[in-house]
C-alpha positions in Angstrom: 0.0 0.0 0.0 1.2 3.5 -0.8 0.4 7.0 0.3 0.3 10.1 -2.0 0.2 13.8 -1.2 -2.2 15.7 -3.3 -2.6 19.5 -3.3 -5.9 21.3 -4.0 -5.5 25.0 -4.8 -8.2 27.5 -3.9 -8.9 28.1 -7.6 -9.6 24.4 -8.1 -6.2 23.1 -9.5 -5.5 19.5 -8.2 -1.9 18.3 -8.6 0.7 16.2 -6.8 2.3 17.7 -3.7 5.9 17.2 -2.6 6.1 13.8 -0.8 7.5 15.5 2.3 4.7 18.1 2.5 2.6 18.3 5.7 -1.1 17.6 5.2 -3.4 20.5 6.0 -3.9 24.0 4.8 -1.0 26.1 3.6 -0.3 29.7 4.2 -2.2 30.4 0.9 -5.5 29.0 -0.2 -4.0 25.5 -1.0 -4.8 22.4 1.0 -2.6 19.3 1.1 -4.3 16.0 1.5 -2.7 12.6 2.2 -4.4 9.8 0.4 -3.6 6.6 2.3 -3.9 2.9 1.5 -3.5 3.3 -2.2 -3.1 -0.2 -3.8 0.2 -1.1 -5.5 0.0 -0.2 -9.2 -2.3 2.8 -8.8 -0.6 5.9 -10.2 -0.6 9.4 -8.7 -2.5 10.5 -11.8 -5.3 8.1 -11.0 -5.5 9.4 -7.5 -5.5 13.0 -8.7 -8.4 12.1 -11.1 -10.4 10.7 -8.1 -9.8 13.8 -6.0 -10.9 15.9 -9.0 -14.2 13.9 -9.1 -15.0 15.2 -5.6 -14.9 18.8 -6.9 -11.6 19.3 -5.0 -13.4 18.9 -1.7 -13.0 15.3 -0.6 -14.4 14.2 2.8 -11.5 13.8 5.2 -10.4 13.4 8.7 -7.5 15.6 9.6 -6.7 16.0 5.9 -6.2 12.3 5.4 -8.3 10.4 2.9 -8.6 6.7 2.5 -8.3 5.6 -1.1 -11.3 3.3 -0.6 -13.5 6.3 0.3 -12.5 8.0 -3.0 -13.5 4.9 -5.0 -16.8 4.3 -3.2 
């Protein structure tokens, strides 16, 4: 299982974040989410596409999102 850091900018841009970034809001309007329990073989691009489907506002607990909740 893998974990990916995804950033969602205030204007709606969803992209990968630096792997060492801390999850949570940044000093700007960007929020960093950690997507956990990503199965092996699933790319960061696939995870970003799932976050985009939430409208950039995924349900989370402390800015951590389970991959299973994105695919449900």
